[in-house]
DONU-32148 format. One record per residue (C-alpha): residue number from 1; residue in one letter; x, y, z. Coordinates in steps of 0.2 Angstrom, whole numbers, plus 5000, padded with zeros to 4 digits. Layout:
N
+------+------+------+------+------+
! resi ! resn !    u !    v !    w !
+------+------+------+------+------+
!  NUM !    A !    X !    Y !    Z !
...
+------+------+------+------+------+
//
This chain:
262
+------+------+------+------+------+
! resi ! resn !    u !    v !    w !
+------+------+------+------+------+
!    1 !    X ! 5000 ! 5000 ! 5000 !
!    2 !    X ! 5005 ! 5018 ! 4996 !
!    3 !    X ! 4997 ! 5034 ! 5000 !
!    4 !    X ! 4995 ! 5052 ! 4993 !
!    5 !    X ! 4991 ! 5067 ! 5004 !
!    6 !    X ! 4977 ! 5077 ! 4996 !
!    7 !    X ! 4971 ! 5093 ! 5005 !
!    8 !    X ! 4977 ! 5085 ! 5022 !
!    9 !    X ! 4967 ! 5069 ! 5018 !
!   10 !    X ! 4977 ! 5053 ! 5015 !
!   11 !    X ! 4972 ! 5043 ! 5000 !
!   12 !    X ! 4978 ! 5025 ! 4999 !
!   13 !    X ! 4981 ! 5015 ! 4982 !
!   14 !    X ! 4989 ! 4999 ! 4976 !
!   15 !    X ! 5000 ! 4999 ! 4961 !
!   16 !    X ! 5007 ! 4985 ! 4950 !
!   17 !    X ! 5017 ! 4983 ! 4934 !
!   18 !    X ! 5025 ! 4995 ! 4922 !
!   19 !    X ! 5018 ! 5002 ! 4906 !
!   20 !    X ! 5004 ! 5013 ! 4900 !
!   21 !    X ! 4994 ! 5018 ! 4916 !
!   22 !    X ! 4977 ! 5011 ! 4919 !
!   23 !    X ! 4967 ! 5018 ! 4934 !
!   24 !    X ! 4953 ! 5008 ! 4942 !
!   25 !    X ! 4939 ! 5016 ! 4952 !
!   26 !    X ! 4929 ! 5004 ! 4962 !
!   27 !    X ! 4910 ! 5004 ! 4966 !
!   28 !    X ! 4901 ! 5010 ! 4982 !
!   29 !    X ! 4904 ! 4998 ! 4996 !
!   30 !    X ! 4920 ! 4991 ! 4988 !
!   31 !    X ! 4939 ! 4997 ! 4989 !
!   32 !    X ! 4955 ! 4994 ! 4979 !
!   33 !    X ! 4954 ! 4976 ! 4984 !
!   34 !    X ! 4940 ! 4974 ! 4972 !
!   35 !    X ! 4952 ! 4975 ! 4957 !
!   36 !    X ! 4964 ! 4962 ! 4963 !
!   37 !    X ! 4961 ! 4951 ! 4948 !
!   38 !    X ! 4965 ! 4966 ! 4937 !
!   39 !    X ! 4981 ! 4971 ! 4947 !
!   40 !    X ! 4987 ! 4953 ! 4945 !
!   41 !    X ! 4983 ! 4950 ! 4927 !
!   42 !    X ! 4986 ! 4966 ! 4918 !
!   43 !    X ! 5002 ! 4971 ! 4927 !
!   44 !    X ! 5013 ! 4962 ! 4913 !
!   45 !    X ! 5009 ! 4976 ! 4901 !
!   46 !    X ! 5002 ! 4991 ! 4911 !
!   47 !    X ! 5005 ! 5001 ! 4926 !
!   48 !    X ! 4989 ! 4997 ! 4935 !
!   49 !    X ! 4983 ! 5008 ! 4949 !
!   50 !    X ! 4968 ! 5005 ! 4960 !
!   51 !    X ! 4963 ! 5018 ! 4974 !
!   52 !    X ! 4954 ! 5017 ! 4990 !
!   53 !    X ! 4943 ! 5032 ! 4986 !
!   54 !    X ! 4941 ! 5046 ! 5000 !
!   55 !    X ! 4931 ! 5039 ! 5014 !
!   56 !    X ! 4934 ! 5020 ! 5009 !
!   57 !    X ! 4945 ! 5007 ! 5018 !
!   58 !    X ! 4963 ! 5014 ! 5021 !
!   59 !    X ! 4959 ! 5032 ! 5015 !
!   60 !    X ! 4955 ! 5046 ! 5026 !
!   61 !    X ! 4937 ! 5051 ! 5030 !
!   62 !    X ! 4926 ! 5063 ! 5021 !
!   63 !    X ! 4915 ! 5077 ! 5027 !
!   64 !    X ! 4896 ! 5075 ! 5024 !
!   65 !    X ! 4897 ! 5089 ! 5011 !
!   66 !    X ! 4910 ! 5080 ! 5000 !
!   67 !    X ! 4903 ! 5080 ! 4982 !
!   68 !    X ! 4906 ! 5072 ! 4965 !
!   69 !    X ! 4918 ! 5086 ! 4960 !
!   70 !    X ! 4928 ! 5083 ! 4976 !
!   71 !    X ! 4930 ! 5065 ! 4971 !
!   72 !    X ! 4936 ! 5070 ! 4954 !
!   73 !    X ! 4948 ! 5083 ! 4961 !
!   74 !    X ! 4955 ! 5070 ! 4973 !
!   75 !    X ! 4958 ! 5058 ! 4959 !
!   76 !    X ! 4966 ! 5072 ! 4949 !
!   77 !    X ! 4978 ! 5075 ! 4963 !
!   78 !    X ! 4983 ! 5056 ! 4964 !
!   79 !    X ! 4985 ! 5055 ! 4945 !
!   80 !    X ! 4996 ! 5070 ! 4945 !
!   81 !    X ! 5006 ! 5065 ! 4960 !
!   82 !    X ! 5010 ! 5048 ! 4952 !
!   83 !    X ! 5013 ! 5056 ! 4935 !
!   84 !    X ! 5001 ! 5045 ! 4927 !
!   85 !    X ! 4991 ! 5056 ! 4915 !
!   86 !    X ! 4984 ! 5055 ! 4903 !
!   87 !    X ! 4979 ! 5038 ! 4909 !
!   88 !    X ! 4966 ! 5025 ! 4904 !
!   89 !    X ! 4952 ! 5028 ! 4917 !
!   90 !    X ! 4941 ! 5013 ! 4921 !
!   91 !    X ! 4926 ! 5014 ! 4934 !
!   92 !    X ! 4913 ! 5002 ! 4939 !
!   93 !    X ! 4896 ! 5007 ! 4945 !
!   94 !    X ! 4898 ! 5022 ! 4956 !
!   95 !    X ! 4916 ! 5022 ! 4950 !
!   96 !    X ! 4910 ! 5025 ! 4932 !
!   97 !    X ! 4900 ! 5040 ! 4938 !
!   98 !    X ! 4916 ! 5047 ! 4946 !
!   99 !    X ! 4926 ! 5043 ! 4930 !
!  100 !    X ! 4914 ! 5054 ! 4920 !
!  101 !    X ! 4915 ! 5068 ! 4932 !
!  102 !    X ! 4934 ! 5067 ! 4932 !
!  103 !    X ! 4933 ! 5069 ! 4913 !
!  104 !    X ! 4922 ! 5084 ! 4915 !
!  105 !    X ! 4934 ! 5093 ! 4926 !
!  106 !    X ! 4951 ! 5085 ! 4921 !
!  107 !    X ! 4949 ! 5079 ! 4903 !
!  108 !    X ! 4968 ! 5082 ! 4900 !
!  109 !    X ! 4972 ! 5068 ! 4912 !
!  110 !    X ! 4961 ! 5056 ! 4902 !
!  111 !    X ! 4968 ! 5045 ! 4888 !
!  112 !    X ! 4952 ! 5034 ! 4887 !
!  113 !    X ! 4937 ! 5030 ! 4897 !
!  114 !    X ! 4931 ! 5012 ! 4902 !
!  115 !    X ! 4914 ! 5013 ! 4909 !
!  116 !    X ! 4909 ! 4997 ! 4917 !
!  117 !    X ! 4891 ! 4993 ! 4922 !
!  118 !    X ! 4888 ! 5011 ! 4927 !
!  119 !    X ! 4877 ! 5026 ! 4927 !
!  120 !    X ! 4876 ! 5044 ! 4922 !
!  121 !    X ! 4871 ! 5046 ! 4940 !
!  122 !    X ! 4855 ! 5037 ! 4946 !
!  123 !    X ! 4845 ! 5052 ! 4941 !
!  124 !    X ! 4853 ! 5052 ! 4924 !
!  125 !    X ! 4850 ! 5034 ! 4920 !
!  126 !    X ! 4836 ! 5027 ! 4930 !
!  127 !    X ! 4817 ! 5030 ! 4931 !
!  128 !    X ! 4812 ! 5041 ! 4946 !
!  129 !    X ! 4803 ! 5027 ! 4955 !
!  130 !    X ! 4818 ! 5016 ! 4954 !
!  131 !    X ! 4829 ! 5030 ! 4961 !
!  132 !    X ! 4817 ! 5032 ! 4976 !
!  133 !    X ! 4817 ! 5013 ! 4979 !
!  134 !    X ! 4836 ! 5012 ! 4979 !
!  135 !    X ! 4837 ! 5027 ! 4991 !
!  136 !    X ! 4824 ! 5019 ! 5003 !
!  137 !    X ! 4832 ! 5002 ! 5002 !
!  138 !    X ! 4849 ! 5008 ! 5006 !
!  139 !    X ! 4843 ! 5019 ! 5020 !
!  140 !    X ! 4834 ! 5003 ! 5027 !
!  141 !    X ! 4850 ! 4993 ! 5025 !
!  142 !    X ! 4861 ! 5006 ! 5035 !
!  143 !    X ! 4847 ! 5008 ! 5048 !
!  144 !    X ! 4847 ! 4989 ! 5052 !
!  145 !    X ! 4854 ! 4983 ! 5068 !
!  146 !    X ! 4871 ! 4978 ! 5061 !
!  147 !    X ! 4871 ! 4994 ! 5050 !
!  148 !    X ! 4882 ! 4985 ! 5037 !
!  149 !    X ! 4884 ! 4984 ! 5018 !
!  150 !    X ! 4877 ! 4968 ! 5011 !
!  151 !    X ! 4891 ! 4962 ! 4998 !
!  152 !    X ! 4878 ! 4950 ! 4991 !
!  153 !    X ! 4865 ! 4964 ! 4988 !
!  154 !    X ! 4853 ! 4957 ! 4975 !
!  155 !    X ! 4858 ! 4961 ! 4957 !
!  156 !    X ! 4876 ! 4963 ! 4960 !
!  157 !    X ! 4880 ! 4945 ! 4953 !
!  158 !    X ! 4871 ! 4935 ! 4940 !
!  159 !    X ! 4871 ! 4920 ! 4952 !
!  160 !    X ! 4879 ! 4917 ! 4968 !
!  161 !    X ! 4895 ! 4927 ! 4971 !
!  162 !    X ! 4910 ! 4918 ! 4965 !
!  163 !    X ! 4916 ! 4907 ! 4979 !
!  164 !    X ! 4934 ! 4912 ! 4977 !
!  165 !    X ! 4930 ! 4930 ! 4981 !
!  166 !    X ! 4917 ! 4928 ! 4995 !
!  167 !    X ! 4931 ! 4931 ! 5008 !
!  168 !    X ! 4936 ! 4947 ! 4999 !
!  169 !    X ! 4918 ! 4953 ! 4998 !
!  170 !    X ! 4916 ! 4950 ! 5016 !
!  171 !    X ! 4932 ! 4959 ! 5020 !
!  172 !    X ! 4927 ! 4974 ! 5010 !
!  173 !    X ! 4910 ! 4975 ! 5017 !
!  174 !    X ! 4917 ! 4975 ! 5035 !
!  175 !    X ! 4928 ! 4990 ! 5031 !
!  176 !    X ! 4913 ! 5000 ! 5024 !
!  177 !    X ! 4909 ! 5016 ! 5033 !
!  178 !    X ! 4890 ! 5020 ! 5034 !
!  179 !    X ! 4893 ! 5039 ! 5033 !
!  180 !    X ! 4902 ! 5037 ! 5017 !
!  181 !    X ! 4888 ! 5027 ! 5009 !
!  182 !    X ! 4875 ! 5040 ! 5015 !
!  183 !    X ! 4885 ! 5053 ! 5006 !
!  184 !    X ! 4887 ! 5043 ! 4990 !
!  185 !    X ! 4868 ! 5039 ! 4991 !
!  186 !    X ! 4864 ! 5057 ! 4992 !
!  187 !    X ! 4875 ! 5061 ! 4977 !
!  188 !    X ! 4869 ! 5048 ! 4966 !
!  189 !    X ! 4851 ! 5051 ! 4969 !
!  190 !    X ! 4853 ! 5069 ! 4962 !
!  191 !    X ! 4867 ! 5067 ! 4949 !
!  192 !    X ! 4862 ! 5068 ! 4930 !
!  193 !    X ! 4877 ! 5068 ! 4919 !
!  194 !    X ! 4868 ! 5066 ! 4902 !
!  195 !    X ! 4874 ! 5083 ! 4897 !
!  196 !    X ! 4892 ! 5077 ! 4898 !
!  197 !    X ! 4890 ! 5062 ! 4887 !
!  198 !    X ! 4890 ! 5070 ! 4870 !
!  199 !    X ! 4905 ! 5080 ! 4874 !
!  200 !    X ! 4916 ! 5065 ! 4878 !
!  201 !    X ! 4929 ! 5065 ! 4864 !
!  202 !    X ! 4941 ! 5051 ! 4870 !
!  203 !    X ! 4939 ! 5033 ! 4865 !
!  204 !    X ! 4926 ! 5025 ! 4877 !
!  205 !    X ! 4923 ! 5007 ! 4880 !
!  206 !    X ! 4907 ! 5002 ! 4888 !
!  207 !    X ! 4909 ! 4985 ! 4897 !
!  208 !    X ! 4893 ! 4977 ! 4903 !
!  209 !    X ! 4887 ! 4961 ! 4911 !
!  210 !    X ! 4874 ! 4953 ! 4901 !
!  211 !    X ! 4863 ! 4950 ! 4916 !
!  212 !    X ! 4867 ! 4966 ! 4925 !
!  213 !    X ! 4851 ! 4970 ! 4935 !
!  214 !    X ! 4857 ! 4985 ! 4944 !
!  215 !    X ! 4862 ! 4994 ! 4928 !
!  216 !    X ! 4853 ! 4985 ! 4914 !
!  217 !    X ! 4859 ! 4984 ! 4896 !
!  218 !    X ! 4846 ! 4998 ! 4892 !
!  219 !    X ! 4858 ! 5010 ! 4902 !
!  220 !    X ! 4873 ! 5004 ! 4891 !
!  221 !    X ! 4863 ! 5008 ! 4876 !
!  222 !    X ! 4859 ! 5026 ! 4882 !
!  223 !    X ! 4878 ! 5028 ! 4884 !
!  224 !    X ! 4882 ! 5021 ! 4867 !
!  225 !    X ! 4869 ! 5032 ! 4858 !
!  226 !    X ! 4876 ! 5048 ! 4867 !
!  227 !    X ! 4895 ! 5046 ! 4867 !
!  228 !    X ! 4902 ! 5049 ! 4850 !
!  229 !    X ! 4917 ! 5037 ! 4849 !
!  230 !    X ! 4911 ! 5022 ! 4859 !
!  231 !    X ! 4910 ! 5003 ! 4858 !
!  232 !    X ! 4899 ! 4992 ! 4869 !
!  233 !    X ! 4906 ! 4975 ! 4874 !
!  234 !    X ! 4894 ! 4963 ! 4883 !
!  235 !    X ! 4901 ! 4950 ! 4895 !
!  236 !    X ! 4890 ! 4934 ! 4894 !
!  237 !    X ! 4885 ! 4927 ! 4911 !
!  238 !    X ! 4890 ! 4942 ! 4921 !
!  239 !    X ! 4880 ! 4953 ! 4932 !
!  240 !    X ! 4884 ! 4970 ! 4939 !
!  241 !    X ! 4901 ! 4966 ! 4947 !
!  242 !    X ! 4908 ! 4959 ! 4930 !
!  243 !    X ! 4926 ! 4961 ! 4934 !
!  244 !    X ! 4925 ! 4948 ! 4948 !
!  245 !    X ! 4911 ! 4937 ! 4941 !
!  246 !    X ! 4920 ! 4935 ! 4924 !
!  247 !    X ! 4938 ! 4941 ! 4927 !
!  248 !    X ! 4946 ! 4932 ! 4912 !
!  249 !    X ! 4934 ! 4940 ! 4899 !
!  250 !    X ! 4934 ! 4957 ! 4908 !
!  251 !    X ! 4953 ! 4958 ! 4908 !
!  252 !    X ! 4954 ! 4952 ! 4890 !
!  253 !    X ! 4943 ! 4966 ! 4885 !
!  254 !    X ! 4952 ! 4980 ! 4895 !
!  255 !    X ! 4969 ! 4974 ! 4888 !
!  256 !    X ! 4963 ! 4974 ! 4870 !
!  257 !    X ! 4955 ! 4991 ! 4871 !
!  258 !    X ! 4970 ! 4999 ! 4880 !
!  259 !    X ! 4982 ! 4992 ! 4867 !
!  260 !    X ! 4971 ! 4998 ! 4853 !
!  261 !    X ! 4973 ! 5016 ! 4860 !
!  262 !    X ! 4991 ! 5018 ! 4865 !
+------+------+------+------+------+
//
């Protein structure tokens, strides 16, 4: 583990390999460990970096007022500190929303975008009734006696979580801070990045689990129609957390895309 100091806040990250930089942004309730299969498999050709976003795992806490632009600026500080830019920026779910906001504010640091099972904010990608249901469901989960994050939340996987990663999922869930999830919940419920999508001018890969119930393929199609230079690759048999459910297919897609855009 290594760290970067950003505005007095410590941000932790894992790094492996040498070569063109690929930066992975995890989803809500996860941390850098979620990218272990990518750190292991892609480091032969790339400098692979996965952060613990502010408020996650080994990184410092965030204030309640921390917004999407603050995440983007923190990521910019990490990329600049490590001299990674312009980098391939890959984000899954909430991490993809952060990746888009990073592009909005720091496009010069982005070589390509890899958007994985993600959203243009919940408001920008989901019907209002679905957003309300997710807000209420997450609040109930956080108000439960254990107050914890469920790593097997319905829809995260096409089937049962991969047995090899269940200990990892449990460890990440145990490290979740409810206050961070509450902040992210508030942000996602009001975020609409549809205005940004047509302005994206870097090559963009949409990488989607075929059976993703959290961000269905209809959302991927919306991205595909809006972003000018984009391609959609669907991973058969994968749900929302496609990088853990089908790591071999996921890694092959990322490798091929990044090598096609050196």
